[in-house]
N, CA, C and O of each residue as an XYZ file, in Angstrom:
332
protein
N      -2.067     27.397     58.720
C      -0.985     27.135     59.654
C      -1.012     28.213     60.732
O      -1.113     29.401     60.425
N      -0.924     27.808     61.964
C      -0.917     28.768     63.060
C       0.489     29.293     63.282
O       1.461     28.734     62.774
N       0.590     30.382     64.051
C       1.901     30.942     64.379
C       2.731     29.904     65.109
O       3.926     29.770     64.846
N       2.113     29.169     66.024
C       2.831     28.133     66.775
C       3.368     27.062     65.830
O       4.516     26.639     65.963
N       2.540     26.618     64.869
C       2.974     25.613     63.900
C       4.130     26.137     63.057
O       5.099     25.418     62.814
N       4.033     27.382     62.611
C       5.084     27.975     61.785
C       6.377     28.096     62.575
O       7.459     27.843     62.046
N       6.265     28.481     63.838
C       7.449     28.614     64.675
C       8.107     27.262     64.881
O       9.331     27.150     64.814
N       7.306     26.235     65.131
C       7.857     24.892     65.324
C       8.522     24.408     64.044
O       9.596     23.809     64.090
N       7.888     24.663     62.897
C       8.463     24.268     61.624
C       9.750     25.043     61.360
O      10.746     24.478     60.908
N       9.718     26.327     61.642
C      10.882     27.170     61.416
C      12.041     26.742     62.300
O      13.195     26.801     61.875
N      11.754     26.313     63.523
C      12.805     25.898     64.442
C      13.418     24.557     64.061
O      14.500     24.215     64.538
N      12.738     23.792     63.205
C      13.223     22.463     62.873
C      14.481     22.499     62.015
O      15.222     21.518     61.965
N      14.732     23.627     61.334
C      15.932     23.763     60.530
C      15.881     23.012     59.208
O      16.913     22.853     58.556
N      14.708     22.550     58.800
C      14.581     21.746     57.594
C      14.398     22.639     56.368
O      13.300     23.139     56.125
N      15.461     22.841     55.599
C      15.359     23.555     54.339
C      15.061     25.033     54.452
O      15.025     25.603     55.542
N      14.848     25.637     53.298
C      14.573     27.070     53.229
C      13.177     27.367     53.753
O      12.272     26.538     53.650
N      13.017     28.536     54.305
C      11.729     28.948     54.840
C      10.874     29.510     53.720
O      11.350     30.289     52.894
N       9.625     29.118     53.694
C       8.706     29.624     52.676
C       8.202     31.013     53.066
O       8.344     31.431     54.215
N       7.622     31.713     52.117
C       7.043     33.027     52.380
C       5.935     32.917     53.426
O       5.845     33.750     54.328
N       5.099     31.897     53.305
C       4.025     31.705     54.283
C       4.592     31.497     55.687
O       4.049     32.024     56.658
N       5.673     30.739     55.799
C       6.309     30.534     57.102
C       6.866     31.849     57.644
O       6.706     32.157     58.825
N       7.515     32.620     56.781
C       8.049     33.921     57.204
C       6.953     34.831     57.740
O       7.115     35.463     58.783
N       5.843     34.894     57.025
C       4.760     35.786     57.409
C       4.002     35.311     58.646
O       3.308     36.100     59.288
N       4.129     34.034     58.983
C       3.441     33.483     60.147
C       4.290     33.511     61.416
O       3.849     33.038     62.463
N       5.498     34.057     61.333
C       6.373     34.067     62.506
C       5.816     34.970     63.602
O       5.146     35.964     63.323
N       6.104     34.612     64.852
C       5.695     35.468     65.971
C       6.521     36.755     65.987
O       7.448     36.895     65.189
N       6.205     37.694     66.876
C       6.906     38.993     66.900
C       8.422     38.902     67.061
O       9.149     39.727     66.508
N       8.903     37.923     67.800
C      10.347     37.687     67.899
C      10.600     36.208     67.684
O       9.749     35.368     67.977
N      11.784     35.900     67.165
C      12.164     34.503     66.934
C      13.541     34.254     67.527
O      14.286     35.186     67.829
N      13.862     32.978     67.687
C      15.196     32.648     68.182
C      16.211     32.735     67.040
O      15.840     32.887     65.876
N      17.464     32.638     67.383
C      18.538     32.787     66.387
C      18.470     31.683     65.342
O      18.745     31.928     64.167
N      18.110     30.484     65.748
C      18.008     29.366     64.807
C      16.976     29.657     63.716
O      17.230     29.406     62.538
N      15.833     30.178     64.101
C      14.787     30.507     63.135
C      15.217     31.655     62.226
O      14.995     31.610     61.016
N      15.830     32.678     62.807
C      16.312     33.807     62.005
C      17.375     33.349     61.017
O      17.391     33.790     59.868
N      18.256     32.472     61.458
C      19.299     31.948     60.571
C      18.677     31.208     59.402
O      19.095     31.379     58.257
N      17.677     30.384     59.687
C      17.003     29.647     58.621
C      16.338     30.601     57.633
O      16.398     30.387     56.422
N      15.704     31.655     58.148
C      15.060     32.639     57.273
C      16.082     33.314     56.367
O      15.791     33.617     55.209
N      17.277     33.548     56.897
C      18.334     34.213     56.132
C      19.130     33.243     55.250
O      19.927     33.670     54.415
N      18.912     31.955     55.437
C      19.623     30.961     54.633
C      21.058     30.737     55.081
O      21.921     30.394     54.273
N      21.311     30.934     56.375
C      22.655     30.699     56.920
C      22.555     29.718     58.076
O      21.463     29.444     58.574
N      23.682     29.198     58.497
C      23.718     28.274     59.613
C      23.639     28.994     60.951
O      23.904     30.192     61.049
N      23.273     28.244     61.965
C      23.136     28.798     63.307
C      24.481     29.282     63.839
O      24.557     30.351     64.444
N      25.532     28.513     63.622
C      26.859     28.912     64.113
C      27.311     30.210     63.438
O      27.888     31.085     64.084
N      27.047     30.326     62.144
C      27.373     31.553     61.421
C      26.585     32.729     62.002
O      27.138     33.810     62.204
N      25.293     32.514     62.269
C      24.449     33.578     62.822
C      24.979     34.049     64.168
O      25.080     35.252     64.406
N      25.318     33.115     65.049
C      25.847     33.513     66.356
C      27.187     34.233     66.213
O      27.472     35.166     66.963
N      28.002     33.809     65.261
C      29.273     34.490     65.005
C      29.052     35.928     64.553
O      29.744     36.839     65.007
N      28.088     36.131     63.659
C      27.766     37.476     63.187
C      27.217     38.344     64.314
O      27.530     39.531     64.400
N      26.397     37.748     65.178
C      25.871     38.492     66.328
C      27.012     38.887     67.252
O      27.074     40.021     67.728
N      27.908     37.953     67.500
C      29.029     38.208     68.408
C      29.915     39.344     67.917
O      30.362     40.170     68.713
N      30.175     39.394     66.597
C      31.056     40.457     66.099
C      30.300     41.699     65.626
O      30.890     42.607     65.040
N      28.975     41.733     65.888
C      28.195     42.936     65.596
C      27.802     43.125     64.146
O      27.423     44.231     63.762
N      27.877     42.081     63.321
C      27.546     42.260     61.910
C      26.312     41.468     61.458
O      26.093     41.299     60.259
N      25.513     40.986     62.403
C      24.253     40.338     62.043
C      23.362     41.407     61.416
O      23.342     42.537     61.905
N      22.626     41.094     60.354
C      21.879     42.137     59.645
C      20.678     42.713     60.400
O      20.067     43.678     59.941
N      20.338     42.137     61.543
C      19.234     42.617     62.365
C      19.763     42.837     63.776
O      20.526     42.016     64.284
N      19.365     43.938     64.417
C      19.777     44.206     65.793
C      19.096     43.200     66.721
O      17.878     43.247     66.891
N      19.867     42.290     67.325
C      19.258     41.300     68.225
C      18.859     41.920     69.558
O      19.414     42.935     69.981
N      17.894     41.297     70.206
C      17.481     41.685     71.545
C      18.079     40.669     72.516
O      17.796     39.475     72.419
N      18.895     41.134     73.440
C      19.479     40.245     74.431
C      18.695     40.409     75.717
O      18.667     41.488     76.309
N      18.063     39.336     76.139
C      17.234     39.328     77.338
C      17.839     38.332     78.314
O      17.529     37.141     78.279
N      18.708     38.836     79.185
C      19.452     37.923     80.053
C      20.373     37.084     79.198
O      21.209     37.625     78.474
N      20.237     35.773     79.267
C      21.050     34.875     78.453
C      20.375     34.465     77.159
O      20.891     33.614     76.433
N      19.230     35.057     76.862
C      18.467     34.699     75.667
C      18.618     35.773     74.603
O      18.574     36.966     74.901
N      18.795     35.345     73.367
C      18.883     36.275     72.242
C      17.656     36.063     71.369
O      17.378     34.945     70.936
N      16.934     37.128     71.115
C      15.757     37.087     70.248
C      15.962     38.058     69.092
O      16.654     39.067     69.224
N      15.352     37.736     67.964
C      15.438     38.566     66.767
C      14.044     39.093     66.449
O      13.113     38.303     66.293
N      13.878     40.422     66.349
C      12.570     40.986     66.002
C      12.171     40.615     64.572
O      12.916     40.866     63.625
N      11.010     40.026     64.433
C      10.544     39.555     63.127
C      10.360     40.699     62.137
O      10.708     40.553     60.965
N       9.827     41.824     62.577
C       9.612     42.957     61.654
C      10.934     43.408     61.032
O      10.984     43.716     59.841
N      11.994     43.447     61.823
C      13.308     43.836     61.299
C      13.827     42.777     60.329
O      14.449     43.107     59.320
N      13.576     41.526     60.630
C      13.982     40.431     59.745
C      13.245     40.540     58.412
O      13.841     40.353     57.352
N      11.950     40.843     58.468
C      11.174     41.043     57.232
C      11.762     42.174     56.400
O      11.862     42.058     55.178
N      12.156     43.283     57.061
C      12.724     44.422     56.311
C      14.004     44.012     55.589
O      14.201     44.364     54.426
N      14.872     43.271     56.272
C      16.114     42.821     55.657
C      15.834     41.930     54.453
O      16.519     42.007     53.433
N      14.819     41.087     54.588
C      14.478     40.161     53.513
C      13.539     40.772     52.476
O      13.169     40.123     51.498
N      13.155     42.048     52.708
C      12.240     42.760     51.819
C      10.922     42.003     51.646
O      10.412     41.835     50.539
N      10.395     41.554     52.784
C       9.116     40.853     52.828
C       8.120     41.774     53.512
O       8.393     42.306     54.588
N       6.971     41.959     52.890
C       5.944     42.824     53.467
C       4.925     41.974     54.202
O       4.447     40.975     53.665
N       4.583     42.363     55.436
C       3.532     41.625     56.148
C       2.201     41.821     55.455
O       2.009     42.798     54.732
N       1.282     40.896     55.672
C      -0.035     41.036     55.027
C      -0.754     42.287     55.510
O      -0.612     42.684     56.666
N      -1.511     42.897     54.637
C      -2.289     44.087     55.001
C      -3.411     43.677     55.945
O      -4.023     42.620     55.791
N      -3.663     44.530     56.913
C      -4.737     44.226     57.877
C      -6.057     44.735     57.395
O      -7.069     44.570     58.076
């Protein structure tokens, strides 16, 4: 599975994210993908971001919010593959 395929699958919101999907994520993901990885809804994720209690420091780029994948992995205690 390519990073693009994993990102598209992750964005679909269908069920829990697998370990392989988590490890194939690009360097940053959107809030929907991060929410799916954490097992919460998108509305809940945006609410947590708004009140400052999302478990990962989001990156706000203009009107876009991105979540750093490495920080998401740390929260989920997932180790990236060794190079």
